[in-house]
C-alpha positions, 0 to 999 in steps of 0.5 A: 381914163375911165372914159376911154375904158367905156369907149373900149368896151363899147367898141368891142361890143360893136365889133362883136356885132360886126363879126356876127354879121360877117360870119353870117354873110352866106346864111340864108335869111339872116338879118343884119344888126346895126350898133349905135353909141350914146353918151354916158353919164356926165359930172357937172363941174360948174352949173349954168346961170341965166345971169342977173341985172348986173352980170351975164349968164354962163354955160354949164361945165361938164365932164363926160365919162365915155360912151355906151351902146345905145341900140343894137337894131335889126334890119328886117327889110327883104334881101335878095332872092337866091335861086337854087332850083328846089321847088319846095324852097320859098322866099318871103317877098315882103313883110311877114314870117313863116309860122313854125313849131312842134307837133305837140303844140297842136295835138290835144287828144290822146290818139292825136286825131283832134288838134288844139287851137294854137296862138301864133305868139306861141310859135316860132317865126322864120324867114327861111323857107327850106321846106319838105314833107317828112315821113309822117306827112308833115311839112317841115323846115330844115330844122325839123319844125312843122310849118303851120297853115290851113289844110283842106277839110271835108264834111263827108262821113268817109273823110273823102272830098267830092270836088278836089279842084274846089275843096273846102279849107279849114280855118284852124291854124294847124301843122300842114300835113298830107291827107291820110291814105285809106287802108285796105278794106273788105267793105265794098263801100269803103274808100279804095286803098290809098284814097286821100282822107281829110280831117273834118272841122265844123264850128258847131262840133269840137269847137271848130277843131280839125279831127282826123279819121280815127285810127289814121295810119300813114299819109298818102304818097305824094308827088309833083308837089307845088307851092303857089307863090301868090297864095301859098297853096300847096298841091300834090299828086296822089301816087295811088290814084293819080289825083291832084289834091290841095294839101293846104295853104301856108300861113303868114305870121304878121307882127305889128313891129317886125324890127321888135322880134327877139332872135332865137337860135337857128334863125328863129324869132319870137314875137315877144315884148316890143314886137306888138301883136302877132297874128296868122294871115292868109297870103293873097287873102286866099283863105277866108272866114273866121278862125276855127271855122266859126260862124260870123255870129259865134262868140269869139269869132275872129276873121282871117286877115290878108297878108297884104302885098306879101307873096312867095318866091319859090325855087330859092331862098332869101339871101343874107342881108349882110353887105360885106363892103359896109361891114368891112368899112364899119370894122375899120372905123370901129378898130380905129376908134378902139385904137384911139381909146387905147392911146388915151389909156397909154397917155394917162399911164404916162402922166401917172408915171410922171406924177409918181416919179416927181419925188424919187 
């Protein structure tokens, strides 16, 4: 009876996993879970023997006590592409995750102009690229978390750039944000109103951290936003002067064991125990150099790695990994297994009833 009870519990847990898979059949970026059973404990009735010169050996006799859930593993393989026509939507074609988090994770100064160094392990991972720019100019996903990457920087004291077609890119991992818009000024030498102003970043100042102009106001008003599928480069048109500018590059989170990440709510994952190392990589190797704009001979200089063959598919999202036919077949066999275990309990109950009724 106790073996059957263990079987009932295990089959119920597997049915919960199947139900969750079916429930998320239309959830973008969902990764299915698969349940496997393992044998439970055994009681040895008679031990085995190798035999002697006179008698042969005997095998051990053991009675099992049902089954347990062995593993509930995720299948992190890439699902199919679901086009929706939204140019800001991205699907990851290959391994990797989008790096998302709160704005406060990267803010270090009281006025919010200097950004702190962020460890990718402290960020949340996502496979759903439903992006847009919010009212403060941050690139955010559908749940409002900012998307991390590498943004355009400048070395000019007025925070403008000289060549918008070939900008310098800061290698500090920060929330992707539109450049700030220059305010109206009576100074003839100041940038014109609406001109894009970029953060400064150098390895010998502020430890390579991005520093936005003091008193930064509103971001530029952008139009014609485009995400390059091969590099993750985000470009836009500044409505104030019609210039085309590079906002930055979307970073790709790469973990040693993608199947070992821990699920969080709302489709996020965490690179906890079992996932191994988590690092921020550049899609297509577009961003080169050391993290935090450090020189090669600087202490703690770590080179940005490429995300390998991983690319983006824009204009759509990754569909759910649930195979409905497979899940329904698994549901049928699981239900029959549950039913068979209930029969063991019913038969055992009948046997106990006969035993009790031996003496009336």
